[in-house]
C-alpha positions in Angstrom: 7.1 13.0 -2.9 4.3 12.9 -0.3 5.5 9.6 1.2 9.0 10.8 1.5 7.9 14.0 3.3 5.8 12.0 5.7 8.7 9.7 6.5 11.0 12.7 7.0 8.4 14.3 9.3 8.1 11.2 11.5 11.5 9.6 11.7 11.5 6.2 13.4 7.8 5.6 13.0 7.0 2.2 11.5 5.2 1.7 8.2 2.3 -0.7 8.1 1.7 -1.8 4.6 -2.0 -2.6 4.0 -3.6 -4.3 1.0 -7.3 -3.7 0.4 -9.1 -5.6 -2.3 -12.5 -5.9 -3.9 -13.4 -2.2 -4.0 -12.6 -1.9 -7.7 -15.2 -4.5 -8.4 -17.8 -3.1 -6.0 -17.4 0.5 -7.3 -16.8 -0.3 -10.9 -20.1 1.1 -12.0 -20.4 3.9 -9.3 -22.8 1.6 -7.4 -25.4 1.7 -10.3 -26.6 -1.0 -10.0 -25.0 -2.3 -6.8 -22.8 -5.3 -7.5 -23.6 -8.2 -5.3 -21.4 -11.0 -3.9 -18.2 -9.0 -4.0 -15.6 -10.0 -1.4 -14.0 -7.0 0.2 -10.9 -7.6 2.3 -7.8 -6.1 3.9 -4.5 -7.7 4.6 -2.2 -6.2 7.1 1.5 -6.9 6.4 4.4 -6.9 8.9 5.4 -3.4 9.9 8.9 -2.1 9.3 10.8 1.0 10.1 12.9 2.6 7.3 16.3 4.0 8.2 17.1 7.7 7.5 19.4 6.5 4.7 16.4 4.7 3.1 14.6 8.1 3.0 17.5 10.4 2.0 19.3 8.3 -0.6 17.4 8.4 -3.9 18.3 4.8 -4.9 17.5 3.4 -1.5 14.2 5.4 -1.4 13.2 4.0 -4.8 14.0 0.5 -3.6 11.9 1.1 -0.5 8.9 2.3 -2.6 9.2 -0.7 -5.0 9.4 -3.1 -2.0 6.2 -1.5 -0.5 4.4 -1.8 -3.9 5.5 -5.4 -4.2 4.4 -6.3 -0.7 1.0 -4.7 -1.2 0.5 -6.3 -4.6 1.4 -9.7 -3.3 -1.9 -10.0 -1.4 -4.2 -8.9 -4.2 -6.4 -11.6 -5.7 -5.8 -12.2 -9.3 -9.2 -10.6 -10.2 -8.2 -7.3 -8.8 
């Protein structure tokens, strides 16, 4: 519900999906010992602006969330 409330509070503001990767490998042991040679990265995807119907209609909102999840997951390396 937090995303939906943010979108309601800032209508017309674009969403910028970002994928970050490598952190799960780096922090897998709480930095004890520090894991070396871990590639950290970020991928910035194309921004888009959801319509008010995307936010208020339950089915469209669920589709929006699934689309965001898919976009973010598409840039994850297989190891993450």
